[in-house]
C-alpha positions, -999 to +999 in steps of 0.1 A: +631+069-139+597+057-153+569+083-154+542+082-127+514+057-133+489+086-137+508+101-166+503+089-202+522+102-232+500+108-262+499+127-295+470+149-303+461+158-339+441+186-354+436+191-392+461+214-408+483+217-377+513+199-363+504+173-337+509+181-300+529+157-279+517+160-243+519+142-210+483+136-200+478+137-162+449+113-156+441+131-123+433+163-141+397+169-155+394+162-192+379+197-197+412+212-183+433+191-207+411+200-237+413+237-228+451+235-228+452+217-261+429+243-277+451+270-264+481+254-281+463+259-314+447+292-305+412+277-306+385+294-286+354+278-270+372+247-256+338+235-242+328+228-279+356+203-283+363+168-272+390+141-276+386+110-298+408+081-307+425+087-341+424+050-350+399+021-349+363+030-341+375+065-332+354+066-300+350+097-279+370+098-247+350+104-215+359+106-179+347+070-176+367+057-205+399+077-202+416+050-181+419+029-212+443+053-229+478+038-232+512+054-237+518+062-274+482+065-283+473+089-310+442+111-302+423+137-322+407+169-312+372+169-325+339+188-320+320+177-289+294+149-292+266+173-285+277+198-311+283+169-337+248+155-329+232+190-334+250+196-367+242+162-381+206+164-371+203+197-390+221+184-420+201+152-424+169+174-426+184+198-452+171+201-487+204+194-504+206+157-514+244+156-514+247+173-480+221+150-466+239+119-480+272+130-465+255+137-431+238+103-430+271+086-440+289+103-411+259+096-387+261+059-396+297+058-385+293+079-354+262+061-341+282+032-328+298+056-303+277+054-270+287+090-260+275+105-294+245+082-294+233+095-261+234+131-273+218+123-306+190+104-290+184+132-264+177+155-294+149+132-307+172+119-334+158+084-336+123+098-343+138+119-371+154+089-387+122+068-383+102+095-401+127+095-430+122+058-434+084+060-431+083+087-457+094+061-483+114+088-502+149+075-494+165+049-516+199+034-523+229+046-503+209+072-484+184+046-471+212+022-463+230+048-442+197+058-425+190+022-415+226+016-403+224+046-381+190+037-368+201+001-359+234+013-343+215+038-321+189+013-310+215-013-302+228+009-273+196+001-254+189+037-245+155+038-262+128+011-259+119-008-291+083-007-280+082+029-292+086+019-328+055+026-350+035+001-370+042+021-402+079+019-396+076-019-392+056-022-424+082-001-443+111-023-431+091-055-438+084-042-472+121-040-480+125-077-470+095-087-491+105-068-522+120-092-549+147-068-560+162-047-532+197-034-526+217-059-506+228-034-480+192-023-474+180-059-472+208-068-448+200-039-424+162-045-427+166-082-417+188-071-388+163-045-376+134-070-377+155-095-357+163-069-330+126-059-329+116-095-323+143-102-297+137-070-277+099-065-277+071-090-271+046-067-288+068-061-318+072-099-322+035-102-330+036-073-354+067-085-373+052-121-375+022-107-392+043-090-419+068-117-428+060-152-441+083-182-443+082-183-481+096-147-483+125-156-460+132-189-479+138-168-510+167-151-491+182-184-482+186-193-519+209-163-528+246-166-532+253-139-505+261-157-473+256-126-452+220-123-464+215-160-457+229-155-422+206-126-414+176-145-428+183-175-406+189-152-376+154-137-381+139-172-384+157-181-352+145-150-334+109-155-344+111-192-334+127-184-301+100-159-292+070-179-305+044-188-279+047-223-266+013-235-280+024-223-315+055-244-315+040-278-316+012-271-341+011-286-376+000-267-407-008-277-443+010-250-464+041-239-446+053-214-472+023-191-466+023-193-429+033-163-408+063-168-386+042-171-354+039-207-367+076-213-371+080-246-352+061-268-375+077-251-405+112-260-392+101-296-394+090-292-430+112-308-456+112-277-478+129-253-454+153-280-441+163-290-477+168-253-487+192-248-458+210-281-465+214-275-502+219-237-504+237-230-472+254-261-457+263-276-491+268-243-508+299-234-527+313-212-499+329-221-466+306-215-436+316-184-417+315-182-379+283-161-377+265-185-401+278-215-381+264-199-349+230-193-365+228-229-377+237-241-342+210-219-328+185-234-353+196-269-343+191-262-306+157-246-311+146-275-332+157-300-306+140-280-279+106-290-294+114-324-278+115-309-243+078-314-236+080-351-243+113-353-224+097-339-193+065-359-195+062-389-172+043-419-184+010-424-167+008-462-160-030-459-160-032-443-194-043-471-218-031-453-250+004-450-235+004-486-224-007-496-259+026-483-272+044-508-250+021-536-262+030-525-297+067-529-290+061-564-277+038-573-306+063-562-333+092-581-316+074-613-308+043-614-330+053-647-346+052-665-313+021-683-301+000-663-277-014-685-249-051-680-245-053-683-207-051-650-188-025-662-163-004-678-191-007-646-212+005-625-182+034-648-176+043-647-213+040-608-213+063-607-183+088-629-200+086-608-232+091-576-213+122-591-197+135-600-231+128-564-243+151-553-215+127-534-193+137-531-156+101-536-144+090-568-161+055-568-147+047-531-154+072-517-179+053-484-179+071-476-146+104-475-165+092-443-182+083-423-151+117-407-147+123-373-164+144-367-184+140-387-207+103-394-199+081-403-229+108-392-254+125-426-248+093-445-256+088-423-287+124-432-299+118-470-293+085-469-312+101-451-341+129-477-343+103-505-341+080-490-368+105-474-393+135-497-389+115-529-380+141-554-391+168-537-371+146-535-340+136-572-342+173-582-348+185-563-317+158-577-295+161-613-307+199-612-308+199-603-271+172-628-261+193-656-276+224-647-256+233-661-223+214-642-195+246-626-182+255-612-217+221-598-225+221-562-237+188-549-221+172-530-250+146-511-230+170-500-203+197-491-229+172-471-250+160-451-220+195-443-208+207-435-244+178-411-249+187-394-216+224-391-227+214-377-261+192-351-244+222-340-223+247-340-251+224-321-275+212-298-247+175-304-252+155-277-234+185-253-229+188-219-245+215-215-272+249-204-260+263-171-272+294-177-293+288-214-298+292-226-334+287-263-328+262-273-354+261-308-371+252-310-408+237-345-403+208-330-383+198-311-415+198-341-437+167-358-425+132-347-415+133-370-384+170-363-376+166-369-338+149-403-342+174-414-369+203-403-347+189-425-319+185-454-343+222-452-353+234-448-317+213-478-304+229-500-331+264-488-322+256-495-285+244-530-293+275-537-314+298-524-287+280-545-261+285-576-283+321-569-290+329-563-254+310-594-243+296-571-217+275-581-187+250-562-166+278-549-145+293-532-176+261-513-184+274-478-174+308-484-190+292-494-224 
């Protein structure tokens, strides 16, 4: 007969003693079970003890988490979280260096446990760790364990990041800016700065004043992919939290800019080429976390296009209309331009039809739908200016086809831009756990426009091979 559902069979260990095999009744209070276990080993003060898993993260077992215990689990009797927190807090402030190092090592491990973390934080433990860092007297392993414990404790979300002092930020930023710093300290410092930026608007501004792009670029040129990953994660965090008006600005010397000015820097050739050559084309396979950060960077870069994507064309704006005139001029400049106004209008209408606009009389109306808005016109102008021969060939090829087999360039370019925005998720926040980055978007300073140019040529080629007609537009 199987045991009742509320009974789990477990082994409980205690150093220097034989393990106890018990049937744990999940309906009984944990305190009662712990008292019984302590009695089995003649241990007094059962309220000073708790149960932890013997394997894995070795988390403390609470009334809330006890339901996860399975038959055959090995548990360990341990001092209670409150007692452990109190002891470690005392030891990390002791004068003996060896004792302090061992205490910080244990604290770094225990801090991932939410039950322990709550107790340690309630004893003002985070403030104590922050002061140890601010003092600047800890180095090497001792500092690495201190930073690990600090980050683990803060990651539980119990304490607000806004409480972090400016001197602490400066100290952490100093580790990132130092040319020769221990890898474990650098890694944790980058992670702490990333968490500050993501979790506090006020800390974003403070961190951005302490870190420049040039300093982070140096960390992308190392052979340690973990450091590279944390550096790109910090760049992403600062870029994600940058005020909108900062994202579209252009600057002359990107390497000395503070990271409030990230958007323009991402478009700079130097940073892109560093990522391409030292990360994507590096000697090591791209790990999952690095792939995710590259994907995030890709999404955030494309999100700079959102404003143009959501901007409708103003048919009365002469500067915007001049772009359409320029598209016509580049395609048909060699043709005679009639001098009469009526003849010119008729010729323009004919040209706009050959360019494939839906509205032949006023093609500006084709760009009033968002998305893709003005982004489609930007793409068309880029093709016409940068790949002029390709642009003219596509337009003239189609104008020489039978009417029913014309591939309407304007209409295709607008719909293609809309589809690319949808596929590449322009304007959407990055998805957690998605690693879908494309190396080709890191190979060119104008990757978006170049991608459009390749796609419009493929579309035109497909249209020609299918001998498509207007009815086939959506299919192509």
